[in-house]
C-alpha positions as CSV (number, residue, x, y, z in Angstrom):
1,M,2.3,-21.3,18.3
2,S,2.3,-19.6,15.0
3,K,0.5,-21.2,12.1
4,R,3.0,-19.5,9.7
5,A,5.3,-22.3,10.4
6,Q,6.3,-23.3,7.0
7,F,2.8,-24.8,6.5
8,Q,3.2,-24.2,2.9
9,S,6.8,-23.4,1.9
10,A,8.2,-21.3,-0.9
11,D,8.6,-24.2,-3.2
12,N,5.0,-25.3,-3.3
13,A,3.3,-22.0,-4.3
14,S,1.7,-22.6,-7.6
15,T,-0.7,-21.1,-10.1
16,T,-4.4,-21.5,-9.7
17,G,-5.7,-24.5,-11.6
18,G,-2.7,-24.5,-13.9
19,K,-4.0,-21.3,-15.6
20,A,-1.5,-18.6,-16.2
21,A,-2.3,-15.5,-14.2
22,D,-1.7,-11.8,-15.0
23,V,0.2,-11.4,-11.8
24,I,3.7,-12.5,-10.9
25,P,3.6,-16.0,-9.4
26,G,6.1,-18.0,-7.4
27,A,8.3,-17.9,-4.3
28,Y,10.6,-15.0,-5.3
29,I,10.5,-11.8,-7.4
30,S,13.3,-10.2,-9.3
31,L,14.2,-6.6,-10.2
32,P,13.5,-7.0,-13.9
33,Q,10.0,-8.2,-13.1
34,L,9.4,-5.2,-10.9
35,L,10.8,-2.8,-13.6
36,A,8.6,-4.4,-16.2
37,L,5.5,-3.4,-14.2
38,R,6.0,0.1,-15.6
39,H,4.4,-1.0,-18.8
40,K,1.3,-2.5,-17.2
41,N,-1.8,-0.5,-18.3
42,V,-4.7,-0.1,-16.0
43,R,-7.6,-1.6,-17.9
44,S,-10.4,0.2,-16.0
45,S,-10.0,2.9,-13.4
46,P,-12.4,3.2,-10.4
47,T,-14.1,6.5,-9.8
48,Q,-11.5,8.8,-8.3
49,S,-12.0,11.5,-5.7
50,A,-11.5,15.1,-6.8
51,K,-9.8,15.9,-3.6
52,V,-6.1,16.2,-4.4
53,I,-4.0,18.1,-2.0
54,G,-0.3,18.7,-1.5
55,S,2.4,21.3,-0.9
56,Q,4.4,21.4,-4.1
57,S,3.5,22.1,-7.7
58,G,2.5,19.0,-9.7
59,I,0.1,18.0,-12.4
60,K,-3.1,17.5,-10.4
61,L,-5.7,20.0,-9.3
62,S,-6.2,20.8,-5.6
63,K,-9.0,22.3,-3.6
64,I,-6.6,25.2,-2.8
65,K,-7.5,28.3,-4.7
66,G,-4.8,30.6,-6.2
67,R,-3.1,31.3,-9.5
68,G,-3.0,28.3,-11.8
69,I,-4.5,27.0,-15.0
70,D,-8.0,25.9,-14.0
71,F,-10.6,28.5,-13.3
72,A,-12.5,28.1,-10.0
73,E,-14.8,31.1,-9.4
74,V,-15.2,34.9,-9.4
75,R,-15.5,36.8,-6.1
76,A,-15.4,40.4,-4.9
77,Y,-11.9,41.9,-5.1
78,Q,-10.0,41.9,-1.8
79,P,-6.9,43.9,-0.9
80,G,-3.8,41.9,-1.9
81,D,-5.5,40.2,-4.9
82,D,-3.5,40.2,-8.1
83,V,-4.9,43.0,-10.3
84,R,-4.0,40.9,-13.4
85,A,-6.8,38.5,-12.3
86,I,-9.6,41.1,-12.2
87,D,-12.6,40.0,-14.2
88,W,-13.5,43.3,-16.1
89,R,-16.8,42.0,-17.4
90,V,-18.1,41.2,-14.0
91,T,-16.6,44.4,-12.6
92,A,-18.4,46.5,-15.2
93,R,-21.7,44.6,-14.7
94,K,-21.7,44.9,-11.0
95,N,-19.9,48.2,-10.8
96,K,-17.6,46.7,-8.2
97,P,-14.2,45.1,-8.7
98,H,-14.2,41.3,-8.9
99,T,-11.3,38.9,-9.4
100,K,-10.9,35.4,-10.9
101,L,-9.7,32.5,-8.7
102,F,-8.0,29.5,-10.1
103,R,-7.3,26.0,-8.7
104,E,-3.5,25.6,-8.3
105,E,-1.7,22.5,-9.5
106,R,-0.5,20.4,-6.6
107,E,1.3,17.1,-6.3
108,R,0.6,14.3,-3.9
109,P,3.8,12.5,-3.0
110,A,3.4,8.8,-2.2
111,L,5.2,6.8,0.4
112,L,5.2,3.0,0.5
113,F,5.7,0.8,3.5
114,I,6.7,-2.6,1.9
115,D,6.8,-5.6,4.3
116,Q,9.4,-8.2,3.2
117,S,9.9,-9.8,6.5
118,Q,9.8,-13.4,7.5
119,H,6.1,-13.5,8.2
120,M,5.4,-12.7,4.6
121,F,7.4,-15.7,3.4
122,F,4.2,-17.8,3.3
123,G,1.7,-18.8,0.6
124,S,-0.5,-21.7,-0.5
125,T,-1.9,-20.5,-3.8
126,Q,-0.1,-19.1,-6.8
127,R,2.6,-17.2,-4.9
128,L,3.9,-16.1,-1.5
129,K,2.6,-13.0,0.3
130,S,6.1,-11.5,0.0
131,V,5.8,-11.7,-3.8
132,A,2.3,-10.2,-3.8
133,A,3.4,-7.3,-1.6
134,A,6.5,-6.6,-3.8
135,E,4.4,-6.6,-7.0
136,L,1.8,-4.4,-5.5
137,A,4.5,-1.9,-4.4
138,G,5.9,-1.9,-8.0
139,R,2.5,-1.2,-9.5
140,I,1.7,1.6,-7.1
141,A,5.2,3.2,-7.6
142,W,5.0,3.2,-11.4
143,Q,1.4,4.5,-11.5
144,T,2.2,7.3,-9.1
145,L,5.2,8.4,-11.2
146,A,3.1,8.3,-14.4
147,A,0.7,10.6,-12.7
148,G,3.6,13.1,-12.1
149,D,4.0,12.6,-8.3
150,R,7.1,11.8,-6.2
151,V,7.5,8.3,-4.8
152,G,9.5,7.1,-1.8
153,G,9.1,4.6,0.9
154,I,10.6,2.1,3.3
155,V,11.4,-1.6,2.7
156,I,11.2,-3.8,5.8
157,G,13.4,-6.8,5.8
158,N,14.2,-9.3,8.5
159,N,17.1,-7.4,9.9
160,E,16.9,-3.9,8.4
161,Q,14.7,-1.0,7.3
162,T,15.8,0.9,4.3
163,L,14.3,4.3,3.8
164,Y,14.0,6.2,0.5
165,R,13.0,9.8,0.3
166,P,10.4,10.6,-2.4
167,F,11.6,11.7,-5.8
168,R,9.9,12.1,-9.2
169,T,12.3,10.0,-11.3
170,S,12.4,6.5,-12.7
171,R,15.9,6.1,-11.3
172,A,14.7,6.7,-7.7
173,I,11.9,4.1,-8.2
174,G,14.5,1.7,-9.6
175,R,16.5,2.1,-6.4
176,L,13.5,1.5,-4.2
177,L,12.4,-1.6,-6.2
178,N,15.9,-3.0,-6.2
179,Q,15.9,-3.0,-2.4
180,V,12.4,-4.7,-2.5
181,A,13.8,-7.4,-4.7
182,T,17.0,-7.8,-2.6
183,A,15.0,-8.1,0.6
184,N,12.6,-10.6,-1.1
185,Q,15.4,-12.8,-2.3
186,R,17.0,-12.9,1.2
187,L,13.9,-14.6,2.6
188,K,14.3,-18.4,3.2
189,R,13.1,-21.2,5.4
190,S,14.6,-20.4,8.7
191,P,13.7,-20.5,12.4
192,F,11.1,-18.0,13.5
193,V,12.3,-14.4,13.3
194,D,10.5,-11.7,15.4
195,T,10.3,-8.7,13.1
196,Q,7.6,-6.7,14.9
197,T,10.2,-4.3,16.4
198,S,11.6,-3.7,12.9
199,K,8.2,-3.1,11.4
200,F,7.2,-0.5,14.0
201,A,10.6,1.2,13.9
202,G,10.0,1.4,10.1
203,L,6.6,3.1,10.6
204,E,8.2,5.5,13.0
205,Q,10.8,6.4,10.4
206,L,8.1,6.9,7.9
207,R,6.2,9.2,10.2
208,R,9.3,11.4,10.7
209,L,9.8,11.6,7.0
210,T,6.2,12.8,6.3
211,Q,5.1,16.4,6.6
212,S,1.5,16.6,5.6
213,N,-0.8,15.6,2.7
214,Y,1.2,12.6,1.7
215,K,-0.4,9.4,0.4
216,I,0.9,6.5,2.4
217,F,0.5,2.9,1.3
218,I,1.1,0.3,4.0
219,I,1.5,-3.1,2.4
220,S,1.7,-6.0,4.8
221,D,-0.2,-8.9,6.3
222,F,-0.3,-7.0,9.6
223,S,0.9,-9.8,11.7
224,G,1.5,-9.3,15.4
225,E,-0.3,-7.1,18.0
226,L,-2.9,-5.0,16.3
227,T,-2.8,-2.4,19.0
228,S,0.7,-1.4,18.0
229,W,-0.3,-1.2,14.4
230,S,-3.3,0.9,15.3
231,E,-1.2,3.5,17.2
232,Q,1.3,3.9,14.4
233,I,-1.3,4.1,11.6
234,K,-3.4,6.7,13.5
235,Q,-0.4,8.9,13.9
236,L,0.4,8.7,10.2
237,A,-3.3,9.5,9.4
238,R,-3.4,12.7,11.3
239,N,-2.0,14.8,8.4
240,N,-1.9,12.3,5.6
241,Q,-4.1,9.8,3.7
242,V,-3.3,6.2,4.7
243,I,-4.2,3.3,2.5
244,V,-4.0,0.0,4.4
245,L,-3.4,-2.9,2.0
246,H,-3.9,-6.2,3.7
247,I,-2.1,-9.1,1.9
248,Q,-3.9,-12.4,2.6
249,D,-3.6,-16.0,1.7
250,P,-6.4,-18.6,1.6
251,L,-4.8,-20.5,4.5
252,D,-5.1,-17.4,6.6
253,K,-8.9,-17.6,6.3
254,E,-9.5,-21.4,6.4
255,L,-7.6,-24.5,7.5
256,P,-6.6,-26.9,4.8
257,P,-8.7,-30.0,3.9
258,A,-9.3,-32.5,6.7
259,D,-6.1,-34.4,7.4
260,H,-3.2,-34.7,9.9
261,Y,-0.6,-31.9,9.6
262,A,2.7,-31.1,11.3
263,I,3.5,-27.5,11.8
264,T,6.4,-25.6,13.4
265,D,7.3,-22.0,14.2
266,G,11.0,-22.8,14.0
267,K,11.2,-23.5,17.7
268,Q,8.4,-26.0,18.5
269,R,6.7,-28.6,16.4
270,L,3.2,-30.1,16.8
271,Q,0.6,-32.1,14.9
272,F,-3.1,-31.5,14.5
273,Y,-6.1,-32.8,12.7
274,S,-7.8,-30.1,10.6
275,G,-11.1,-32.0,10.3
276,K,-12.5,-30.9,13.6
277,E,-15.4,-28.7,13.0
278,H,-15.0,-26.6,16.1
279,L,-11.4,-26.0,15.3
280,R,-12.1,-24.9,11.8
281,A,-14.9,-22.6,12.9
282,E,-12.7,-21.0,15.6
283,Y,-9.8,-20.6,13.2
284,T,-12.0,-18.8,10.6
285,A,-13.6,-16.6,13.3
286,V,-10.3,-15.5,14.7
287,F,-9.1,-14.3,11.2
288,A,-12.4,-12.7,10.4
289,A,-12.3,-10.7,13.7
290,R,-8.7,-9.6,12.9
291,C,-9.8,-8.3,9.5
292,Q,-12.8,-6.5,11.0
293,A,-10.6,-4.9,13.6
294,L,-8.4,-3.5,10.7
295,K,-11.5,-2.3,8.8
296,D,-12.8,-0.6,12.0
297,L,-9.4,1.1,12.4
298,C,-9.8,2.5,8.9
299,R,-13.3,4.0,9.4
300,H,-11.9,7.5,9.1
301,E,-12.0,10.0,6.2
302,S,-8.2,9.9,5.9
303,M,-7.9,6.1,5.9
304,T,-8.8,3.3,3.4
305,Y,-8.7,-0.5,3.9
306,K,-8.4,-3.0,1.1
307,A,-7.7,-6.7,1.2
308,L,-5.8,-8.5,-1.5
309,S,-5.1,-12.2,-1.8
310,T,-2.2,-14.3,-3.1
311,E,-4.8,-16.1,-5.2
312,D,-6.0,-13.0,-7.1
313,P,-5.5,-13.8,-10.8
314,N,-5.3,-10.2,-12.0
315,W,-4.5,-6.7,-10.7
316,D,-4.5,-4.9,-14.0
317,H,-7.9,-3.3,-13.2
318,L,-6.6,-1.6,-10.0
319,S,-5.7,2.1,-10.1
320,W,-3.8,3.6,-7.2
321,V,-3.6,7.3,-8.3
């Protein structure tokens, strides 16, 4: 029996304590709201890694040494080196040819896996998980474009996966976000829909699209069998950096206040009393174990795990580039 069962429906997601939040609240998101995220400024950026790698010219510096604009080091001349890069001062001092090396400019294309399936149509505080995932995708896409990199991805709806190849244009991002908004607005109260096959098919499409050195953001609540998620994510991480963004809701972590509740998964219906201490403890432990399993999966230099909640009041401090 799934607890997702319209426990809290789209029409009772509300803002925390009546205070306006700096995130998009509610049950649905629109294209204008996603486009407006382009003008959101990151208020403070975390320390960023200097490791930037890719295969096409861009505006970032890579670890790959070659001709470029940023000086890296001087080393002894080797056959095939560009004679224009010879450092004549060092050559004269050491009486042996030396050449300058530069760090080449490289881009790091980003691919977004954006879950807008039925399981995400759930929320108890401020907004639904589907809205949170859509906003997060918009923020990442616009920040990546502003950094000069290409953006693409795949949008997972209940009945389809829509793939977008990465491009470095606002129009391309507009198309991607339009599909996000369309898939989001198609969600509604309905009988349980099994979307696991669609999600894993989407991950497989994403894997076929990637080459190497992509930055892949997987935005989902990671419902379903974790073994299947693990297999797909590990394959993506072989040649790419994978950022696992776990969208959560307070009701994922803890049962609601003690009372009698009726829940349904669209097929069956049951009632339970949430005041039983052993039931509350077991419920919390199951979710904590699931989160730990995802964290353990991401204990790899090419993977990152981050949990984000529907009750977060502000994401303006988060930098994704």
